[in-house]
LUMDOSE-300045 format. One line per 10 residues: number of its first residue (from 1); for each residue x, y, z of N, C-alpha, C. Coordinates in nm, 2 decimals. Each point is the difference from the previous one (the first is absolute). Last residue first. Layout:
# residues N
NUM) X/Y/Z/X/Y/Z/X/Y/Z ~ ...
END
This chain:
# residues 93
93) 7.39/-0.13/6.11/-0.15/-0.01/0.14/0.10/-0.13/0.06 ~ 0.33/0.28/-0.27/-0.06/-0.08/0.00/-0.12/-0.01/0.07 ~ 0.15/0.44/-0.22/0.09/-0.06/0.13/-0.13/-0.11/-0.04 ~ 0.18/0.45/-0.34/-0.08/-0.16/-0.02/0.06/-0.11/0.17 ~ -0.02/0.61/-0.11/0.09/-0.09/0.05/-0.10/-0.21/0.00 ~ -0.11/0.54/-0.08/0.07/-0.09/-0.07/0.08/-0.08/0.01 ~ -0.32/0.12/0.37/0.08/0.09/-0.04/0.11/0.01/-0.11 ~ -0.26/-0.42/0.06/-0.03/0.05/0.10/0.13/0.14/-0.05 ~ -0.25/-0.43/-0.18/0.07/0.09/-0.05/-0.01/0.12/0.10 ~ -0.06/-0.61/0.07/-0.02/0.17/-0.04/0.06/0.15/-0.01
83) -0.05/-0.61/-0.06/0.08/0.12/0.07/-0.10/0.06/-0.04 ~ 0.17/-0.49/-0.13/-0.12/0.06/0.04/0.04/0.11/0.05 ~ 0.17/-0.40/-0.39/0.02/0.17/0.07/-0.13/0.02/0.04 ~ 0.08/-0.41/-0.30/0.07/-0.01/0.12/0.00/0.11/0.11 ~ -0.35/0.14/-0.36/0.13/-0.14/-0.06/0.02/-0.09/0.18 ~ -0.20/0.44/0.05/0.06/0.00/-0.13/0.09/-0.11/0.01 ~ -0.39/0.26/0.26/0.09/-0.14/0.01/0.05/-0.01/-0.13 ~ -0.09/0.48/0.33/-0.01/-0.09/-0.10/0.07/-0.13/-0.02 ~ -0.32/0.39/0.34/0.16/-0.06/-0.02/-0.04/-0.11/-0.15 ~ -0.38/0.21/0.29/0.14/0.13/-0.08/0.12/-0.07/-0.04
73) -0.36/-0.29/0.16/0.02/0.11/0.09/0.10/0.12/0.02 ~ -0.35/-0.39/-0.29/0.09/0.03/0.08/0.02/0.12/0.09 ~ -0.42/-0.01/-0.27/0.10/-0.09/-0.03/0.17/0.11/0.05 ~ -0.52/0.15/-0.03/0.09/-0.02/0.13/0.08/-0.14/0.00 ~ -0.09/0.48/-0.33/-0.05/-0.12/0.05/0.04/-0.10/0.15 ~ 0.00/0.56/-0.11/0.07/-0.12/-0.08/-0.09/-0.09/0.03 ~ 0.11/0.53/0.08/-0.15/-0.07/-0.04/0.07/-0.12/-0.03 ~ 0.33/0.17/0.34/-0.09/0.04/-0.14/-0.09/-0.06/0.01 ~ 0.37/-0.15/0.25/-0.04/0.15/0.03/-0.06/0.07/-0.12 ~ 0.29/-0.42/0.07/-0.14/-0.04/-0.03/-0.11/0.14/0.04
63) 0.57/-0.02/-0.15/-0.08/-0.07/0.09/-0.14/-0.02/-0.03 ~ 0.55/0.19/-0.14/-0.11/-0.07/-0.08/-0.08/-0.07/0.14 ~ 0.38/0.43/-0.10/-0.08/-0.10/0.07/-0.08/-0.05/-0.03 ~ 0.46/0.26/-0.21/-0.18/-0.04/0.00/-0.02/-0.10/0.09 ~ 0.39/0.33/-0.20/-0.01/0.00/0.11/-0.16/-0.04/0.04 ~ 0.25/0.13/-0.44/-0.01/-0.19/0.07/-0.04/-0.01/0.15 ~ -0.28/0.28/-0.17/0.06/-0.12/-0.12/0.12/0.11/0.00 ~ -0.35/0.10/0.35/0.04/0.05/-0.15/0.08/-0.07/0.00 ~ -0.41/-0.11/0.34/0.16/0.06/0.00/0.01/0.06/-0.13 ~ -0.33/-0.37/0.10/-0.02/0.10/0.03/0.15/0.06/0.02
53) -0.37/-0.41/-0.18/0.13/-0.01/0.01/-0.02/0.17/0.01 ~ -0.25/-0.45/-0.01/-0.02/0.10/0.05/0.11/0.06/0.03 ~ -0.21/-0.44/-0.25/0.07/0.05/0.09/-0.01/0.12/-0.01 ~ -0.33/-0.16/-0.22/0.04/-0.12/0.09/0.07/0.02/0.12 ~ -0.34/0.33/-0.23/0.10/-0.02/-0.04/0.05/-0.14/0.12 ~ -0.48/0.27/-0.29/0.11/0.00/0.15/0.12/-0.06/-0.07 ~ -0.32/0.07/-0.27/0.07/0.09/0.06/0.09/-0.06/0.09 ~ -0.24/-0.28/-0.31/0.05/0.09/-0.04/0.08/0.13/0.07 ~ -0.27/-0.47/0.10/0.02/0.13/0.03/0.07/0.06/-0.04 ~ -0.10/-0.45/-0.04/-0.08/0.04/-0.09/0.03/0.19/0.05
43) 0.20/-0.35/0.25/0.06/-0.02/-0.13/-0.04/0.11/-0.08 ~ 0.04/-0.08/0.48/-0.09/0.07/-0.06/0.06/-0.01/-0.16 ~ 0.26/-0.24/0.36/-0.17/0.00/0.00/-0.07/0.10/-0.06 ~ 0.47/-0.23/-0.08/-0.05/0.12/0.02/-0.15/-0.07/-0.01 ~ 0.42/-0.21/-0.08/-0.09/-0.06/0.09/-0.06/0.12/0.07 ~ 0.38/0.08/-0.36/-0.09/-0.14/0.04/-0.10/-0.02/0.03 ~ 0.12/0.54/-0.08/0.05/-0.16/0.11/-0.08/-0.13/-0.07 ~ 0.03/0.49/-0.25/-0.05/-0.07/0.08/0.11/-0.12/0.07 ~ 0.22/0.51/-0.16/-0.09/-0.14/-0.06/-0.09/-0.07/0.08 ~ 0.36/0.31/0.13/-0.16/0.08/-0.02/-0.07/-0.11/-0.05
33) 0.41/-0.11/0.08/-0.02/0.02/0.14/-0.18/0.03/0.00 ~ 0.33/-0.32/-0.26/-0.05/0.14/-0.09/-0.07/0.01/0.14 ~ 0.44/-0.31/0.00/-0.11/0.04/0.09/-0.10/0.14/-0.13 ~ 0.41/-0.41/-0.13/-0.05/0.15/-0.02/-0.14/-0.01/0.11 ~ 0.44/-0.35/0.07/-0.17/0.02/0.02/-0.07/0.12/-0.05 ~ 0.47/-0.12/0.15/0.04/0.03/-0.14/-0.16/-0.05/-0.06 ~ 0.13/-0.04/0.48/0.03/-0.09/-0.08/0.01/0.02/-0.14 ~ -0.06/0.38/0.32/0.11/-0.08/0.02/0.01/-0.15/-0.09 ~ -0.35/0.36/-0.19/0.02/-0.08/0.12/0.14/-0.07/-0.01 ~ -0.19/0.45/-0.29/0.06/-0.17/-0.01/0.01/-0.02/0.14
23) -0.38/0.36/-0.16/0.14/-0.05/0.06/0.05/-0.15/-0.03 ~ -0.33/0.43/-0.21/0.03/-0.10/0.00/0.11/-0.02/0.11 ~ -0.43/0.37/-0.12/0.10/-0.03/0.08/0.06/-0.19/-0.02 ~ -0.28/0.44/-0.27/-0.03/-0.15/0.05/0.12/-0.09/-0.01 ~ -0.23/0.54/0.04/0.09/-0.08/-0.01/-0.03/-0.16/-0.01 ~ -0.27/0.41/0.09/-0.01/-0.05/-0.15/0.15/-0.08/-0.02 ~ -0.19/0.15/0.42/0.13/0.10/-0.01/-0.03/-0.03/-0.19 ~ -0.25/-0.29/0.27/-0.05/0.09/0.03/0.06/0.18/-0.05 ~ 0.11/-0.57/-0.22/-0.02/0.09/0.13/-0.08/0.16/-0.01 ~ 0.04/-0.47/-0.34/-0.02/0.17/0.03/0.04/0.04/0.17
13) -0.21/-0.41/-0.29/0.18/0.01/0.06/0.06/0.10/-0.01 ~ -0.49/-0.09/-0.13/0.03/-0.08/0.16/0.14/-0.01/-0.01 ~ -0.16/0.28/-0.33/0.01/0.04/0.10/0.02/-0.10/0.11 ~ 0.26/0.10/-0.47/-0.10/-0.11/0.07/-0.06/0.03/0.14 ~ 0.31/0.26/-0.32/-0.10/-0.01/-0.05/-0.14/-0.12/0.03 ~ 0.47/0.03/0.16/-0.04/0.11/0.04/-0.15/0.02/-0.08 ~ 0.36/-0.32/-0.06/-0.10/-0.02/0.09/-0.10/0.07/0.06 ~ 0.47/0.11/-0.19/-0.10/-0.11/-0.10/-0.12/-0.05/0.03 ~ 0.36/0.20/0.28/-0.14/0.12/-0.06/-0.06/-0.06/-0.12 ~ 0.23/-0.16/0.47/0.00/-0.07/-0.10/-0.11/0.05/-0.13
3) 0.38/0.14/0.41/-0.17/0.08/-0.08/0.02/-0.11/-0.10 ~ 0.33/-0.12/0.43/-0.02/0.06/-0.14/-0.16/0.02/-0.03 ~ 0.41/-0.25/0.36/-0.10/0.01/-0.02/-0.04/0.10/-0.09
END
């Protein structure tokens, strides 16, 4: 998990704390938690977040409890891996 500072000037890639958190999934695929998801239902709304992160890195939990879209349930489908980020741990769905 890291803050992709090079994305900090793009509001659609930054969380409420000004960070752009990225995680490497177990299969090696990167996940931009603060970025838009592929199946976003509000692509024109730059204010909402497809994933809602809570906590302080690295102890983050990601869900849908914020201003969000209807896509998914807070999980990530990254290639052949599907799961959640709970208290800083990636767990399979």
